[in-house]
C-alpha positions in Angstrom: 141.9 199.7 -52.5 140.6 202.3 -50.1 137.4 200.2 -49.5 139.5 197.2 -48.9 141.6 198.9 -46.2 138.4 200.4 -44.7 137.0 196.9 -44.3 140.2 195.5 -43.0 140.3 198.3 -40.4 136.8 197.5 -39.4 137.7 193.9 -38.8 140.7 194.9 -36.6 138.4 197.3 -34.7 135.7 194.6 -34.2 138.2 192.2 -32.7 139.6 194.8 -30.3 136.1 196.0 -29.4 135.1 192.4 -28.6 138.0 191.9 -26.2 137.6 195.3 -24.5 133.9 194.6 -24.0 134.6 191.2 -22.5 137.2 192.6 -20.0 140.4 191.5 -21.6 143.6 193.5 -21.3 145.5 194.3 -24.5 149.2 193.5 -24.0 152.3 194.1 -26.1 155.3 191.8 -26.1 158.7 191.7 -27.9 158.9 190.3 -31.4 162.7 189.8 -31.3 163.6 186.9 -28.9 166.6 185.3 -27.4 165.0 181.9 -27.7 162.9 180.4 -30.6 159.3 179.2 -30.2 159.4 175.4 -30.2 156.5 173.6 -31.9 156.3 170.7 -34.2 156.6 171.6 -37.9 157.0 175.3 -37.2 160.4 176.9 -37.8 161.6 180.4 -36.7 163.3 183.1 -38.7 166.8 183.4 -37.2 168.9 186.6 -37.5 171.9 188.3 -35.9 172.1 191.7 -34.3 174.8 193.8 -32.6 174.5 195.4 -29.2 176.2 198.6 -28.0 179.5 196.7 -27.5 179.3 195.6 -31.1 178.9 192.0 -29.9 177.1 189.7 -32.4 174.0 188.2 -30.9 171.9 185.4 -32.2 168.1 186.2 -32.1 164.8 184.8 -33.3 161.7 186.5 -34.6 158.7 185.0 -32.7 156.5 182.5 -34.5 153.8 183.4 -32.0 153.7 185.6 -28.9 152.8 182.6 -26.7 155.9 182.3 -24.4 156.0 186.1 -23.6 152.3 186.3 -23.2 152.3 183.3 -20.8 155.0 185.1 -18.8 152.6 188.1 -18.5 149.6 185.8 -17.7 151.5 184.1 -14.9 152.0 187.5 -13.3 148.7 189.3 -13.7 146.4 186.3 -13.9 143.8 188.1 -16.0 142.3 187.8 -19.5 144.8 189.1 -22.1 145.0 189.5 -25.9 147.4 190.8 -28.5 147.4 191.4 -32.2 151.0 191.2 -33.6 153.1 190.4 -36.5 154.7 186.9 -36.4 157.2 185.1 -38.6 157.6 181.5 -39.8 160.2 180.0 -42.2 159.3 177.6 -45.0 155.9 179.2 -45.6 154.3 180.2 -48.9 150.9 179.7 -50.6 147.7 181.6 -51.1 147.0 181.1 -47.3 150.6 181.2 -45.9 153.0 184.1 -45.5 156.4 184.1 -43.8 155.3 187.4 -42.1 151.7 187.4 -41.0 149.4 188.9 -38.4 148.2 186.9 -35.4 145.6 187.4 -32.7 146.4 185.5 -29.6 144.3 185.5 -26.4 144.0 183.8 -23.0 141.0 183.4 -20.8 141.4 182.7 -17.1 139.1 180.0 -15.8 137.9 178.9 -19.2 137.8 175.3 -20.3 138.0 174.3 -24.0 134.3 174.5 -24.5 134.2 178.0 -23.1 137.0 179.0 -25.5 135.1 177.5 -28.5 132.1 179.6 -27.6 134.4 182.7 -27.2 135.8 182.0 -30.7 132.4 181.7 -32.2 131.4 185.0 -30.7 134.4 186.7 -32.3 133.3 185.5 -35.7 129.6 186.5 -35.1 130.4 190.0 -33.9 132.8 190.7 -36.6 130.3 189.6 -39.3 127.6 191.7 -37.7 129.8 194.8 -37.7 130.7 194.2 -41.3 127.4 193.0 -42.8 124.8 193.6 -40.0 124.1 189.9 -39.8 126.1 186.8 -38.6 126.5 185.5 -42.2 129.4 185.7 -44.5 130.0 184.4 -48.1 133.2 182.7 -49.1 133.9 181.0 -52.4 130.2 181.1 -53.4 129.0 179.5 -50.1 127.1 181.4 -47.4 128.0 180.5 -43.8 125.8 181.1 -40.8 128.3 181.8 -38.0 125.8 180.9 -35.3 125.6 177.3 -36.6 128.8 175.3 -36.3 129.6 171.6 -36.6 131.8 170.2 -33.8 133.6 166.9 -34.3 136.6 165.1 -32.9 139.8 164.4 -35.0 138.9 160.7 -35.0 135.4 161.5 -36.3 136.8 163.8 -39.0 139.3 161.1 -40.2 136.6 158.5 -40.3 134.1 160.7 -42.0 136.4 161.6 -44.9 138.7 158.5 -45.2 136.9 155.6 -43.6 139.8 154.9 -41.2 140.9 156.2 -37.8 144.3 157.8 -37.3 145.5 155.2 -34.7 146.6 152.4 -36.9 149.8 152.7 -39.0 148.9 149.6 -41.1 145.5 151.1 -42.1 147.0 154.5 -42.8 149.6 153.0 -45.1 146.9 150.9 -46.8 144.7 154.0 -47.3 147.5 156.0 -48.9 148.7 153.1 -51.1 145.1 152.8 -52.5 145.0 156.6 -53.1 148.5 157.0 -54.3 150.0 154.0 -56.2 153.5 155.3 -55.9 153.3 156.0 -52.1 156.1 154.4 -50.1 155.0 152.8 -46.9 156.5 154.2 -43.6 156.5 153.5 -39.9 156.5 157.3 -39.1 153.1 157.9 -37.6 153.3 161.7 -37.8 154.3 161.7 -41.4 151.3 159.4 -42.2 148.9 161.6 -40.1 149.9 164.9 -41.7 149.9 163.4 -45.2 146.3 162.0 -44.8 145.1 165.1 -42.9 146.5 167.6 -45.3 145.2 166.0 -48.5 142.2 163.9 -47.5 140.7 165.5 -44.4 141.5 169.2 -44.0 140.2 170.4 -47.4 136.7 169.1 -46.5 136.5 170.6 -43.0 134.1 173.5 -42.7 133.0 173.3 -46.3 129.3 172.8 -45.7 129.2 174.8 -42.5 131.8 176.2 -40.0 133.5 173.5 -38.1 135.3 173.0 -34.8 137.6 169.9 -34.7 138.9 168.8 -31.3 140.5 166.0 -29.2 143.8 165.8 -30.9 146.4 163.0 -30.6 148.8 163.7 -27.8 151.8 163.8 -30.2 150.2 166.9 -31.9 149.0 168.8 -28.8 152.0 171.0 -28.2 151.1 173.0 -25.1 147.7 171.5 -24.4 146.7 169.4 -21.5 146.2 165.7 -22.1 143.0 164.0 -20.8 141.8 160.5 -21.4 144.6 160.1 -24.0 143.5 163.1 -26.0 145.0 166.6 -26.3 142.5 169.3 -25.2 143.0 171.3 -28.3 140.7 172.6 -31.1 140.9 174.2 -34.5 138.3 176.2 -36.3 137.7 175.8 -40.1 135.7 177.5 -42.8 135.9 176.0 -46.3 139.0 174.0 -45.6 140.8 177.0 -44.1 142.2 176.7 -40.6 141.5 180.0 -38.8 141.9 179.3 -35.1 144.0 177.0 -32.9 143.1 176.7 -29.3 144.3 174.9 -26.2 143.3 174.1 -22.6 146.7 175.3 -21.4 149.3 173.0 -19.9 150.6 174.3 -16.6 152.9 171.4 -15.7 156.6 172.5 -16.1 157.9 169.0 -16.1 155.6 167.9 -18.9 156.3 171.0 -20.9 160.0 170.5 -20.5 159.7 167.0 -21.9 157.7 168.2 -24.9 160.1 171.1 -25.7 163.2 168.8 -25.4 161.5 166.3 -27.7 161.0 169.1 -30.3 164.6 170.3 -29.8 165.9 166.8 -30.6 163.7 166.5 -33.6 164.9 169.9 -35.0 168.5 168.9 -34.2 168.2 165.8 -36.3 167.0 168.1 -39.1 170.1 170.2 -38.8 168.8 173.0 -36.5 170.5 173.7 -33.2 168.2 175.8 -31.0 168.6 177.0 -27.4 166.0 176.2 -24.8 164.1 178.8 -22.8 164.2 177.4 -19.3 162.6 180.5 -17.9 159.5 179.9 -20.0 159.3 176.3 -18.6 159.4 177.6 -15.0 156.8 180.3 -15.8 154.0 177.9 -16.6 153.8 176.5 -13.0 152.4 179.9 -12.1 149.8 180.0 -14.8 146.2 180.1 -13.7 143.8 177.6 -15.0 143.2 179.0 -18.5 142.6 178.3 -22.1 144.1 180.2 -25.0 143.9 180.5 -28.8 145.6 182.0 -31.8 143.7 183.3 -34.9 145.4 184.0 -38.2 144.2 187.5 -39.0 145.2 187.5 -42.6 143.2 184.3 -43.3 140.3 185.6 -41.2 140.3 188.7 -43.4 140.6 186.6 -46.6 137.5 184.6 -45.6 135.4 187.4 -44.2 136.0 189.6 -47.3 135.9 186.7 -49.8 139.4 187.4 -51.1 141.5 185.1 -53.3 144.6 185.0 -51.0 146.2 186.5 -47.8 148.4 188.7 -50.0 145.6 191.2 -50.8 
């Protein structure tokens, strides 16, 4: 147990050292919020607290530090990072916890490709600090962290399913062939996530570390849209998503539309959440930047070749 904590501590130190060395400022933002994070398929932990007047106040534990960090970024316009606990409801598996640790960072003036290289460097330097070489072993496979595959979402879909995720009829047909009892649907998002979760994601990064990019606009949250694709990437090793990055949206009108759409979706599911209008206004002052989040518990699981994030 002592050796495990020593290695975990070394990983945290490696991450911090990398950001200090590259000129980023470590920031610290509140965990308890007046407004929930809004993002498709992510649900906040809600709770009630009492102020000094004994008034009952509705609060939310952040699902990521993104809104608060963007408020900081809009003011100081410098590279920033944070390692913090975050909370998400309806989670639970060997790679999911309701409470987990997240690294989030933003780079001013970076585009998505710059951020991908930045992410790769975090992996390389952490491995070198742990093992004196940029190689890790996970589930019996050795991964050279200087050698990554980089493919689009469309390419990944076609590589592992033989179809592209732009045709509802083909997606239904694929699932019907794979699952005889599957009931056809016109809900594109349900089809996408079903196929992605069971027939694409488990194979990403198995042979070598993989970046997947150019997401459908519907699944691009706070990313810019260019040429009909969300400027977003995810990083995988052995089917485990470790990093989610964006070329950050700085259009308050577009952001407002996306947040309202998610509010409506959640309302139809029985959740009535307030909207953080201050956050929407903040993004118009964001510098050109790209940002990413890294699941530290998963990162540790993979780098230390552990069975789950609970160790």
